[in-house]
PDB file of N, CA, C and O in Angstrom, chain B, residues numbered from 101:
ATOM      1  N   MET B 101      11.075 -11.966  20.959  1.00  0.00           N
ATOM      2  CA  MET B 101      11.984 -11.479  19.951  1.00  0.00           C
ATOM      3  C   MET B 101      13.252 -11.005  20.647  1.00  0.00           C
ATOM      4  O   MET B 101      13.193 -10.347  21.686  1.00  0.00           O
ATOM      5  N   ALA B 102      14.398 -11.345  20.067  1.00  0.00           N
ATOM      6  CA  ALA B 102      15.689 -10.979  20.653  1.00  0.00           C
ATOM      7  C   ALA B 102      15.940  -9.486  20.497  1.00  0.00           C
ATOM      8  O   ALA B 102      15.644  -8.881  19.466  1.00  0.00           O
ATOM      9  N   LYS B 103      16.481  -8.932  21.534  1.00  0.00           N
ATOM     10  CA  LYS B 103      16.792  -7.509  21.521  1.00  0.00           C
ATOM     11  C   LYS B 103      18.102  -7.280  20.773  1.00  0.00           C
ATOM     12  O   LYS B 103      19.094  -7.964  21.023  1.00  0.00           O
ATOM     13  N   ARG B 104      18.101  -6.331  19.871  1.00  0.00           N
ATOM     14  CA  ARG B 104      19.319  -6.009  19.119  1.00  0.00           C
ATOM     15  C   ARG B 104      20.266  -5.201  19.992  1.00  0.00           C
ATOM     16  O   ARG B 104      19.857  -4.312  20.739  1.00  0.00           O
ATOM     17  N   THR B 105      21.522  -5.530  19.875  1.00  0.00           N
ATOM     18  CA  THR B 105      22.527  -4.754  20.592  1.00  0.00           C
ATOM     19  C   THR B 105      23.292  -3.911  19.594  1.00  0.00           C
ATOM     20  O   THR B 105      23.541  -4.321  18.461  1.00  0.00           O
ATOM     21  N   LYS B 106      23.644  -2.763  20.029  1.00  0.00           N
ATOM     22  CA  LYS B 106      24.394  -1.856  19.169  1.00  0.00           C
ATOM     23  C   LYS B 106      25.851  -2.302  19.137  1.00  0.00           C
ATOM     24  O   LYS B 106      26.485  -2.465  20.179  1.00  0.00           O
ATOM     25  N   SER B 107      26.371  -2.498  17.935  1.00  0.00           N
ATOM     26  CA  SER B 107      27.767  -2.907  17.836  1.00  0.00           C
ATOM     27  C   SER B 107      28.677  -1.713  18.133  1.00  0.00           C
ATOM     28  O   SER B 107      28.390  -0.573  17.770  1.00  0.00           O
ATOM     29  N   ILE B 108      29.749  -2.016  18.785  1.00  0.00           N
ATOM     30  CA  ILE B 108      30.698  -0.973  19.154  1.00  0.00           C
ATOM     31  C   ILE B 108      31.726  -0.848  18.044  1.00  0.00           C
ATOM     32  O   ILE B 108      32.398  -1.820  17.696  1.00  0.00           O
ATOM     33  N   LEU B 109      31.845   0.329  17.500  1.00  0.00           N
ATOM     34  CA  LEU B 109      32.784   0.581  16.424  1.00  0.00           C
ATOM     35  C   LEU B 109      34.096   1.066  17.013  1.00  0.00           C
ATOM     36  O   LEU B 109      34.165   2.136  17.619  1.00  0.00           O
ATOM     37  N   ARG B 110      35.132   0.267  16.827  1.00  0.00           N
ATOM     38  CA  ARG B 110      36.442   0.641  17.361  1.00  0.00           C
ATOM     39  C   ARG B 110      37.134   1.574  16.381  1.00  0.00           C
ATOM     40  O   ARG B 110      37.038   1.409  15.165  1.00  0.00           O
ATOM     41  N   LYS B 111      37.821   2.544  16.927  1.00  0.00           N
ATOM     42  CA  LYS B 111      38.530   3.518  16.108  1.00  0.00           C
ATOM     43  C   LYS B 111      39.968   3.623  16.576  1.00  0.00           C
ATOM     44  O   LYS B 111      40.297   3.289  17.715  1.00  0.00           O
ATOM     45  N   ALA B 112      40.820   4.096  15.671  1.00  0.00           N
ATOM     46  CA  ALA B 112      42.240   4.208  15.988  1.00  0.00           C
ATOM     47  C   ALA B 112      42.791   5.531  15.486  1.00  0.00           C
ATOM     48  O   ALA B 112      42.272   6.137  14.549  1.00  0.00           O
ATOM     49  N   GLN B 113      43.865   5.959  16.146  1.00  0.00           N
ATOM     50  CA  GLN B 113      44.593   7.165  15.747  1.00  0.00           C
ATOM     51  C   GLN B 113      46.025   6.766  15.398  1.00  0.00           C
ATOM     52  O   GLN B 113      46.547   5.769  15.898  1.00  0.00           O
ATOM     53  N   PHE B 114      46.644   7.559  14.534  1.00  0.00           N
ATOM     54  CA  PHE B 114      48.044   7.367  14.145  1.00  0.00           C
ATOM     55  C   PHE B 114      48.706   8.728  14.351  1.00  0.00           C
ATOM     56  O   PHE B 114      48.900   9.470  13.388  1.00  0.00           O
ATOM     57  N   PRO B 115      49.058   9.066  15.603  1.00  0.00           N
ATOM     58  CA  PRO B 115      49.497  10.423  15.945  1.00  0.00           C
ATOM     59  C   PRO B 115      50.710  10.932  15.170  1.00  0.00           C
ATOM     60  O   PRO B 115      50.797  12.129  14.896  1.00  0.00           O
ATOM     61  N   ARG B 116      51.635  10.067  14.815  1.00  0.00           N
ATOM     62  CA  ARG B 116      52.856  10.538  14.145  1.00  0.00           C
ATOM     63  C   ARG B 116      52.784  10.434  12.624  1.00  0.00           C
ATOM     64  O   ARG B 116      53.812  10.558  11.959  1.00  0.00           O
ATOM     65  N   LEU B 117      51.617  10.214  12.065  1.00  0.00           N
ATOM     66  CA  LEU B 117      51.495  10.031  10.617  1.00  0.00           C
ATOM     67  C   LEU B 117      52.067  11.213   9.844  1.00  0.00           C
ATOM     68  O   LEU B 117      52.884  11.017   8.945  1.00  0.00           O
ATOM     69  N   ARG B 118      51.662  12.413  10.169  1.00  0.00           N
ATOM     70  CA  ARG B 118      52.136  13.589   9.420  1.00  0.00           C
ATOM     71  C   ARG B 118      53.655  13.733   9.526  1.00  0.00           C
ATOM     72  O   ARG B 118      54.330  13.990   8.529  1.00  0.00           O
ATOM     73  N   GLN B 119      54.177  13.568  10.718  1.00  0.00           N
ATOM     74  CA  GLN B 119      55.617  13.691  10.927  1.00  0.00           C
ATOM     75  C   GLN B 119      56.383  12.649  10.095  1.00  0.00           C
ATOM     76  O   GLN B 119      57.354  12.989   9.419  1.00  0.00           O
ATOM     77  N   ILE B 120      55.961  11.424  10.141  1.00  0.00           N
ATOM     78  CA  ILE B 120      56.631  10.355   9.391  1.00  0.00           C
ATOM     79  C   ILE B 120      56.490  10.601   7.900  1.00  0.00           C
ATOM     80  O   ILE B 120      57.461  10.476   7.153  1.00  0.00           O
ATOM     81  N   ARG B 121      55.275  10.952   7.459  1.00  0.00           N
ATOM     82  CA  ARG B 121      55.019  11.161   6.034  1.00  0.00           C
ATOM     83  C   ARG B 121      55.872  12.294   5.478  1.00  0.00           C
ATOM     84  O   ARG B 121      56.467  12.155   4.409  1.00  0.00           O
ATOM     85  N   GLU B 122      55.935  13.406   6.191  1.00  0.00           N
ATOM     86  CA  GLU B 122      56.665  14.570   5.685  1.00  0.00           C
ATOM     87  C   GLU B 122      58.173  14.453   5.870  1.00  0.00           C
ATOM     88  O   GLU B 122      58.933  14.678   4.928  1.00  0.00           O
ATOM     89  N   GLU B 123      58.612  14.101   7.082  1.00  0.00           N
ATOM     90  CA  GLU B 123      60.030  14.158   7.409  1.00  0.00           C
ATOM     91  C   GLU B 123      60.815  12.928   6.948  1.00  0.00           C
ATOM     92  O   GLU B 123      61.921  13.060   6.424  1.00  0.00           O
ATOM     93  N   GLN B 124      60.257  11.749   7.135  1.00  0.00           N
ATOM     94  CA  GLN B 124      61.013  10.545   6.806  1.00  0.00           C
ATOM     95  C   GLN B 124      60.778  10.071   5.379  1.00  0.00           C
ATOM     96  O   GLN B 124      61.704   9.585   4.729  1.00  0.00           O
ATOM     97  N   LEU B 125      59.553  10.206   4.883  1.00  0.00           N
ATOM     98  CA  LEU B 125      59.250   9.704   3.551  1.00  0.00           C
ATOM     99  C   LEU B 125      59.220  10.791   2.484  1.00  0.00           C
ATOM    100  O   LEU B 125      59.497  10.525   1.314  1.00  0.00           O
ATOM    101  N   GLY B 126      58.886  12.007   2.882  1.00  0.00           N
ATOM    102  CA  GLY B 126      58.771  13.091   1.909  1.00  0.00           C
ATOM    103  C   GLY B 126      57.582  12.914   0.983  1.00  0.00           C
ATOM    104  O   GLY B 126      57.613  13.371  -0.160  1.00  0.00           O
ATOM    105  N   TRP B 127      56.544  12.262   1.457  1.00  0.00           N
ATOM    106  CA  TRP B 127      55.347  11.962   0.668  1.00  0.00           C
ATOM    107  C   TRP B 127      54.272  13.003   0.885  1.00  0.00           C
ATOM    108  O   TRP B 127      54.263  13.721   1.885  1.00  0.00           O
ATOM    109  N   GLU B 128      53.365  13.068  -0.075  1.00  0.00           N
ATOM    110  CA  GLU B 128      52.105  13.778   0.053  1.00  0.00           C
ATOM    111  C   GLU B 128      51.044  12.740   0.419  1.00  0.00           C
ATOM    112  O   GLU B 128      51.296  11.540   0.319  1.00  0.00           O
ATOM    113  N   VAL B 129      49.881  13.182   0.834  1.00  0.00           N
ATOM    114  CA  VAL B 129      48.797  12.250   1.166  1.00  0.00           C
ATOM    115  C   VAL B 129      48.417  11.426  -0.066  1.00  0.00           C
ATOM    116  O   VAL B 129      48.076  10.249   0.053  1.00  0.00           O
ATOM    117  N   THR B 130      48.475  12.036  -1.232  1.00  0.00           N
ATOM    118  CA  THR B 130      48.128  11.304  -2.456  1.00  0.00           C
ATOM    119  C   THR B 130      49.074  10.135  -2.718  1.00  0.00           C
ATOM    120  O   THR B 130      48.676   9.146  -3.335  1.00  0.00           O
ATOM    121  N   ASP B 131      50.311  10.235  -2.262  1.00  0.00           N
ATOM    122  CA  ASP B 131      51.250   9.120  -2.408  1.00  0.00           C
ATOM    123  C   ASP B 131      50.796   7.912  -1.592  1.00  0.00           C
ATOM    124  O   ASP B 131      50.991   6.771  -2.010  1.00  0.00           O
ATOM    125  N   ILE B 132      50.199   8.158  -0.443  1.00  0.00           N
ATOM    126  CA  ILE B 132      49.659   7.066   0.364  1.00  0.00           C
ATOM    127  C   ILE B 132      48.451   6.460  -0.333  1.00  0.00           C
ATOM    128  O   ILE B 132      48.320   5.238  -0.406  1.00  0.00           O
ATOM    129  N   VAL B 133      47.574   7.305  -0.841  1.00  0.00           N
ATOM    130  CA  VAL B 133      46.351   6.840  -1.505  1.00  0.00           C
ATOM    131  C   VAL B 133      46.688   5.957  -2.698  1.00  0.00           C
ATOM    132  O   VAL B 133      46.036   4.936  -2.918  1.00  0.00           O
ATOM    133  N   ILE B 134      47.692   6.336  -3.461  1.00  0.00           N
ATOM    134  CA  ILE B 134      48.093   5.561  -4.633  1.00  0.00           C
ATOM    135  C   ILE B 134      48.528   4.155  -4.238  1.00  0.00           C
ATOM    136  O   ILE B 134      48.283   3.203  -4.979  1.00  0.00           O
ATOM    137  N   ARG B 135      49.160   4.014  -3.099  1.00  0.00           N
ATOM    138  CA  ARG B 135      49.679   2.726  -2.651  1.00  0.00           C
ATOM    139  C   ARG B 135      48.646   1.856  -1.939  1.00  0.00           C
ATOM    140  O   ARG B 135      48.908   0.683  -1.675  1.00  0.00           O
ATOM    141  N   LEU B 136      47.488   2.408  -1.629  1.00  0.00           N
ATOM    142  CA  LEU B 136      46.438   1.650  -0.948  1.00  0.00           C
ATOM    143  C   LEU B 136      45.629   0.829  -1.945  1.00  0.00           C
ATOM    144  O   LEU B 136      45.214   1.332  -2.989  1.00  0.00           O
ATOM    145  N   ALA B 137      45.413  -0.424  -1.612  1.00  0.00           N
ATOM    146  CA  ALA B 137      44.600  -1.293  -2.461  1.00  0.00           C
ATOM    147  C   ALA B 137      43.123  -1.050  -2.184  1.00  0.00           C
ATOM    148  O   ALA B 137      42.717  -0.903  -1.032  1.00  0.00           O
ATOM    149  N   GLY B 138      42.332  -1.010  -3.230  1.00  0.00           N
ATOM    150  CA  GLY B 138      40.893  -0.883  -3.057  1.00  0.00           C
ATOM    151  C   GLY B 138      40.387   0.519  -2.798  1.00  0.00           C
ATOM    152  O   GLY B 138      39.180   0.709  -2.652  1.00  0.00           O
ATOM    153  N   GLY B 139      41.259   1.502  -2.735  1.00  0.00           N
ATOM    154  CA  GLY B 139      40.824   2.875  -2.542  1.00  0.00           C
ATOM    155  C   GLY B 139      40.280   3.198  -1.165  1.00  0.00           C
ATOM    156  O   GLY B 139      39.583   4.198  -0.994  1.00  0.00           O
ATOM    157  N   LYS B 140      40.583   2.375  -0.193  1.00  0.00           N
ATOM    158  CA  LYS B 140      40.132   2.633   1.174  1.00  0.00           C
ATOM    159  C   LYS B 140      41.326   2.727   2.083  1.00  0.00           C
ATOM    160  O   LYS B 140      42.252   1.927   1.949  1.00  0.00           O
ATOM    161  N   PRO B 141      41.348   3.642   2.979  1.00  0.00           N
ATOM    162  CA  PRO B 141      40.369   4.680   3.258  1.00  0.00           C
ATOM    163  C   PRO B 141      40.459   5.822   2.258  1.00  0.00           C
ATOM    164  O   PRO B 141      41.385   5.880   1.449  1.00  0.00           O
ATOM    165  N   SER B 142      39.511   6.711   2.319  1.00  0.00           N
ATOM    166  CA  SER B 142      39.468   7.837   1.393  1.00  0.00           C
ATOM    167  C   SER B 142      40.531   8.871   1.756  1.00  0.00           C
ATOM    168  O   SER B 142      41.127   8.829   2.833  1.00  0.00           O
ATOM    169  N   VAL B 143      40.746   9.785   0.839  1.00  0.00           N
ATOM    170  CA  VAL B 143      41.686  10.877   1.071  1.00  0.00           C
ATOM    171  C   VAL B 143      41.254  11.689   2.285  1.00  0.00           C
ATOM    172  O   VAL B 143      42.086  12.086   3.101  1.00  0.00           O
ATOM    173  N   ALA B 144      39.962  11.933   2.400  1.00  0.00           N
ATOM    174  CA  ALA B 144      39.443  12.707   3.536  1.00  0.00           C
ATOM    175  C   ALA B 144      39.723  11.996   4.858  1.00  0.00           C
ATOM    176  O   ALA B 144      40.056  12.643   5.851  1.00  0.00           O
ATOM    177  N   SER B 145      39.590  10.681   4.876  1.00  0.00           N
ATOM    178  CA  SER B 145      39.867   9.920   6.101  1.00  0.00           C
ATOM    179  C   SER B 145      41.338   9.992   6.476  1.00  0.00           C
ATOM    180  O   SER B 145      41.676  10.066   7.658  1.00  0.00           O
ATOM    181  N   ILE B 146      42.207   9.972   5.486  1.00  0.00           N
ATOM    182  CA  ILE B 146      43.640  10.069   5.768  1.00  0.00           C
ATOM    183  C   ILE B 146      43.970  11.450   6.333  1.00  0.00           C
ATOM    184  O   ILE B 146      44.764  11.563   7.267  1.00  0.00           O
ATOM    185  N   TYR B 147      43.370  12.490   5.777  1.00  0.00           N
ATOM    186  CA  TYR B 147      43.572  13.829   6.335  1.00  0.00           C
ATOM    187  C   TYR B 147      43.064  13.910   7.769  1.00  0.00           C
ATOM    188  O   TYR B 147      43.716  14.512   8.622  1.00  0.00           O
ATOM    189  N   ARG B 148      41.902  13.307   8.046  1.00  0.00           N
ATOM    190  CA  ARG B 148      41.387  13.301   9.416  1.00  0.00           C
ATOM    191  C   ARG B 148      42.347  12.562  10.336  1.00  0.00           C
ATOM    192  O   ARG B 148      42.601  13.010  11.454  1.00  0.00           O
ATOM    193  N   LEU B 149      42.876  11.443   9.883  1.00  0.00           N
ATOM    194  CA  LEU B 149      43.829  10.667  10.676  1.00  0.00           C
ATOM    195  C   LEU B 149      45.065  11.501  10.982  1.00  0.00           C
ATOM    196  O   LEU B 149      45.589  11.453  12.095  1.00  0.00           O
ATOM    197  N   GLU B 150      45.525  12.255  10.011  1.00  0.00           N
ATOM    198  CA  GLU B 150      46.689  13.134  10.207  1.00  0.00           C
ATOM    199  C   GLU B 150      46.420  14.235  11.227  1.00  0.00           C
ATOM    200  O   GLU B 150      47.323  14.645  11.957  1.00  0.00           O
ATOM    201  N   GLN B 151      45.201  14.702  11.274  1.00  0.00           N
ATOM    202  CA  GLN B 151      44.843  15.789  12.183  1.00  0.00           C
ATOM    203  C   GLN B 151      44.535  15.293  13.590  1.00  0.00           C
ATOM    204  O   GLN B 151      44.149  16.080  14.454  1.00  0.00           O
ATOM    205  N   GLY B 152      44.704  13.996  13.825  1.00  0.00           N
ATOM    206  CA  GLY B 152      44.516  13.450  15.162  1.00  0.00           C
ATOM    207  C   GLY B 152      43.146  12.876  15.439  1.00  0.00           C
ATOM    208  O   GLY B 152      42.874  12.440  16.558  1.00  0.00           O
ATOM    209  N   HIS B 153      42.277  12.866  14.443  1.00  0.00           N
ATOM    210  CA  HIS B 153      40.949  12.301  14.624  1.00  0.00           C
ATOM    211  C   HIS B 153      41.008  10.793  14.397  1.00  0.00           C
ATOM    212  O   HIS B 153      41.724  10.332  13.509  1.00  0.00           O
ATOM    213  N   PRO B 154      40.267  10.025  15.185  1.00  0.00           N
ATOM    214  CA  PRO B 154      40.277   8.575  14.980  1.00  0.00           C
ATOM    215  C   PRO B 154      39.431   8.172  13.779  1.00  0.00           C
ATOM    216  O   PRO B 154      38.412   8.796  13.481  1.00  0.00           O
ATOM    217  N   ILE B 155      39.873   7.115  13.094  1.00  0.00           N
ATOM    218  CA  ILE B 155      39.100   6.499  12.017  1.00  0.00           C
ATOM    219  C   ILE B 155      39.005   5.008  12.334  1.00  0.00           C
ATOM    220  O   ILE B 155      39.613   4.545  13.299  1.00  0.00           O
ATOM    221  N   ARG B 156      38.270   4.268  11.554  1.00  0.00           N
ATOM    222  CA  ARG B 156      38.110   2.833  11.803  1.00  0.00           C
ATOM    223  C   ARG B 156      39.470   2.156  11.888  1.00  0.00           C
ATOM    224  O   ARG B 156      40.406   2.502  11.167  1.00  0.00           O
ATOM    225  N   VAL B 157      39.552   1.186  12.784  1.00  0.00           N
ATOM    226  CA  VAL B 157      40.820   0.509  13.039  1.00  0.00           C
ATOM    227  C   VAL B 157      41.371  -0.121  11.754  1.00  0.00           C
ATOM    228  O   VAL B 157      42.564  -0.001  11.475  1.00  0.00           O
ATOM    229  N   ALA B 158      40.532  -0.777  10.984  1.00  0.00           N
ATOM    230  CA  ALA B 158      40.998  -1.434   9.760  1.00  0.00           C
ATOM    231  C   ALA B 158      41.599  -0.432   8.778  1.00  0.00           C
ATOM    232  O   ALA B 158      42.610  -0.717   8.136  1.00  0.00           O
ATOM    233  N   ASN B 159      40.982   0.731   8.661  1.00  0.00           N
ATOM    234  CA  ASN B 159      41.497   1.740   7.739  1.00  0.00           C
ATOM    235  C   ASN B 159      42.779   2.373   8.264  1.00  0.00           C
ATOM    236  O   ASN B 159      43.699   2.640   7.491  1.00  0.00           O
ATOM    237  N   ALA B 160      42.848   2.613   9.562  1.00  0.00           N
ATOM    238  CA  ALA B 160      44.083   3.152  10.144  1.00  0.00           C
ATOM    239  C   ALA B 160      45.214   2.146   9.968  1.00  0.00           C
ATOM    240  O   ALA B 160      46.354   2.528   9.708  1.00  0.00           O
ATOM    241  N   ARG B 161      44.899   0.865  10.109  1.00  0.00           N
ATOM    242  CA  ARG B 161      45.919  -0.177   9.947  1.00  0.00           C
ATOM    243  C   ARG B 161      46.400  -0.247   8.495  1.00  0.00           C
ATOM    244  O   ARG B 161      47.585  -0.475   8.249  1.00  0.00           O
ATOM    245  N   ARG B 162      45.499  -0.054   7.538  1.00  0.00           N
ATOM    246  CA  ARG B 162      45.911  -0.051   6.129  1.00  0.00           C
ATOM    247  C   ARG B 162      46.915   1.071   5.858  1.00  0.00           C
ATOM    248  O   ARG B 162      47.930   0.861   5.193  1.00  0.00           O
ATOM    249  N   VAL B 163      46.622   2.259   6.378  1.00  0.00           N
ATOM    250  CA  VAL B 163      47.533   3.394   6.206  1.00  0.00           C
ATOM    251  C   VAL B 163      48.857   3.086   6.891  1.00  0.00           C
ATOM    252  O   VAL B 163      49.921   3.321   6.318  1.00  0.00           O
ATOM    253  N   PHE B 164      48.804   2.565   8.102  1.00  0.00           N
ATOM    254  CA  PHE B 164      50.015   2.210   8.832  1.00  0.00           C
ATOM    255  C   PHE B 164      50.843   1.197   8.044  1.00  0.00           C
ATOM    256  O   PHE B 164      52.062   1.342   7.950  1.00  0.00           O
ATOM    257  N   ASP B 165      50.207   0.183   7.481  1.00  0.00           N
ATOM    258  CA  ASP B 165      50.932  -0.855   6.739  1.00  0.00           C
ATOM    259  C   ASP B 165      51.655  -0.287   5.519  1.00  0.00           C
ATOM    260  O   ASP B 165      52.768  -0.711   5.210  1.00  0.00           O
ATOM    261  N   VAL B 166      51.035   0.669   4.825  1.00  0.00           N
ATOM    262  CA  VAL B 166      51.675   1.298   3.661  1.00  0.00           C
ATOM    263  C   VAL B 166      52.899   2.099   4.101  1.00  0.00           C
ATOM    264  O   VAL B 166      53.964   2.007   3.492  1.00  0.00           O
ATOM    265  N   VAL B 167      52.737   2.875   5.151  1.00  0.00           N
ATOM    266  CA  VAL B 167      53.842   3.698   5.652  1.00  0.00           C
ATOM    267  C   VAL B 167      54.955   2.797   6.199  1.00  0.00           C
ATOM    268  O   VAL B 167      56.134   3.042   5.943  1.00  0.00           O
ATOM    269  N   ASN B 168      54.587   1.776   6.936  1.00  0.00           N
ATOM    270  CA  ASN B 168      55.560   0.877   7.536  1.00  0.00           C
ATOM    271  C   ASN B 168      56.329   0.101   6.468  1.00  0.00           C
ATOM    272  O   ASN B 168      57.531  -0.118   6.621  1.00  0.00           O
ATOM    273  N   ALA B 169      55.677  -0.312   5.410  1.00  0.00           N
ATOM    274  CA  ALA B 169      56.356  -1.020   4.318  1.00  0.00           C
ATOM    275  C   ALA B 169      57.392  -0.121   3.653  1.00  0.00           C
ATOM    276  O   ALA B 169      58.466  -0.583   3.266  1.00  0.00           O
ATOM    277  N   ALA B 170      57.067   1.168   3.520  1.00  0.00           N
ATOM    278  CA  ALA B 170      58.015   2.113   2.923  1.00  0.00           C
ATOM    279  C   ALA B 170      59.234   2.330   3.813  1.00  0.00           C
ATOM    280  O   ALA B 170      60.304   2.706   3.334  1.00  0.00           O
ATOM    281  N   LEU B 171      59.062   2.089   5.114  1.00  0.00           N
ATOM    282  CA  LEU B 171      60.165   2.250   6.073  1.00  0.00           C
ATOM    283  C   LEU B 171      60.819   0.904   6.412  1.00  0.00           C
ATOM    284  O   LEU B 171      61.515   0.785   7.420  1.00  0.00           O
ATOM    285  N   ASN B 172      60.592  -0.104   5.565  1.00  0.00           N
ATOM    286  CA  ASN B 172      61.161  -1.449   5.752  1.00  0.00           C
ATOM    287  C   ASN B 172      60.747  -2.058   7.093  1.00  0.00           C
ATOM    288  O   ASN B 172      61.552  -2.693   7.775  1.00  0.00           O
ATOM    289  N   HIS B 173      59.500  -1.857   7.452  1.00  0.00           N
ATOM    290  CA  HIS B 173      58.888  -2.446   8.658  1.00  0.00           C
ATOM    291  C   HIS B 173      59.632  -2.078   9.940  1.00  0.00           C
ATOM    292  O   HIS B 173      59.843  -2.919  10.814  1.00  0.00           O
ATOM    293  N   ALA B 174      60.023  -0.818  10.036  1.00  0.00           N
ATOM    294  CA  ALA B 174      60.751  -0.322  11.208  1.00  0.00           C
ATOM    295  C   ALA B 174      59.827   0.139  12.332  1.00  0.00           C
ATOM    296  O   ALA B 174      60.289   0.367  13.450  1.00  0.00           O
ATOM    297  N   LEU B 175      58.535   0.281  12.055  1.00  0.00           N
ATOM    298  CA  LEU B 175      57.594   0.786  13.056  1.00  0.00           C
ATOM    299  C   LEU B 175      56.863  -0.354  13.754  1.00  0.00           C
ATOM    300  O   LEU B 175      56.638  -1.412  13.167  1.00  0.00           O
ATOM    301  N   ASP B 176      56.497  -0.130  15.006  1.00  0.00           N
ATOM    302  CA  ASP B 176      55.747  -1.094  15.798  1.00  0.00           C
ATOM    303  C   ASP B 176      54.294  -0.619  15.889  1.00  0.00           C
ATOM    304  O   ASP B 176      54.038   0.464  16.415  1.00  0.00           O
ATOM    305  N   PRO B 177      53.337  -1.409  15.386  1.00  0.00           N
ATOM    306  CA  PRO B 177      51.936  -0.946  15.423  1.00  0.00           C
ATOM    307  C   PRO B 177      51.413  -0.733  16.839  1.00  0.00           C
ATOM    308  O   PRO B 177      50.554   0.121  17.055  1.00  0.00           O
ATOM    309  N   ALA B 178      51.916  -1.492  17.802  1.00  0.00           N
ATOM    310  CA  ALA B 178      51.465  -1.323  19.185  1.00  0.00           C
ATOM    311  C   ALA B 178      51.862   0.042  19.745  1.00  0.00           C
ATOM    312  O   ALA B 178      51.185   0.576  20.624  1.00  0.00           O
ATOM    313  N   LYS B 179      52.948   0.600  19.241  1.00  0.00           N
ATOM    314  CA  LYS B 179      53.419   1.903  19.717  1.00  0.00           C
ATOM    315  C   LYS B 179      52.857   3.060  18.896  1.00  0.00           C
ATOM    316  O   LYS B 179      52.672   4.157  19.422  1.00  0.00           O
ATOM    317  N   GLU B 180      52.587   2.829  17.629  1.00  0.00           N
ATOM    318  CA  GLU B 180      52.174   3.906  16.717  1.00  0.00           C
ATOM    319  C   GLU B 180      50.666   4.097  16.649  1.00  0.00           C
ATOM    320  O   GLU B 180      50.200   5.228  16.512  1.00  0.00           O
ATOM    321  N   LEU B 181      49.896   3.022  16.741  1.00  0.00           N
ATOM    322  CA  LEU B 181      48.435   3.121  16.622  1.00  0.00           C
ATOM    323  C   LEU B 181      47.804   3.148  18.006  1.00  0.00           C
ATOM    324  O   LEU B 181      48.118   2.323  18.864  1.00  0.00           O
ATOM    325  N   VAL B 182      46.915   4.102  18.208  1.00  0.00           N
ATOM    326  CA  VAL B 182      46.195   4.237  19.464  1.00  0.00           C
ATOM    327  C   VAL B 182      44.757   3.801  19.209  1.00  0.00           C
ATOM    328  O   VAL B 182      44.010   4.502  18.527  1.00  0.00           O
ATOM    329  N   VAL B 183      44.363   2.650  19.751  1.00  0.00           N
ATOM    330  CA  VAL B 183      43.019   2.110  19.535  1.00  0.00           C
ATOM    331  C   VAL B 183      42.122   2.526  20.690  1.00  0.00           C
ATOM    332  O   VAL B 183      42.479   2.403  21.862  1.00  0.00           O
ATOM    333  N   LYS B 184      40.940   3.025  20.319  1.00  0.00           N
ATOM    334  CA  LYS B 184      39.954   3.477  21.326  1.00  0.00           C
ATOM    335  C   LYS B 184      38.732   2.606  21.254  1.00  0.00           C
ATOM    336  O   LYS B 184      37.783   2.810  22.010  1.00  0.00           O
TER     337      LYS B 184
END
């Protein structure tokens, strides 16, 4: 029988999320949630991301894409997202 391997879950941080959200966009976290399709990530995950905690890469990228679209794609994901 084949031995199961544990999949590695990659996580990402968006260190400047709070700064960009408050200073450049003037948004609340709920404004990001409203713009997210499918309701993912959750409000709690976005707050964790703001506080510097990593969340799943796909969810961090969704938040980044919403913020970046509001800024007319002025941000570089390679510089803003820290993948672990």
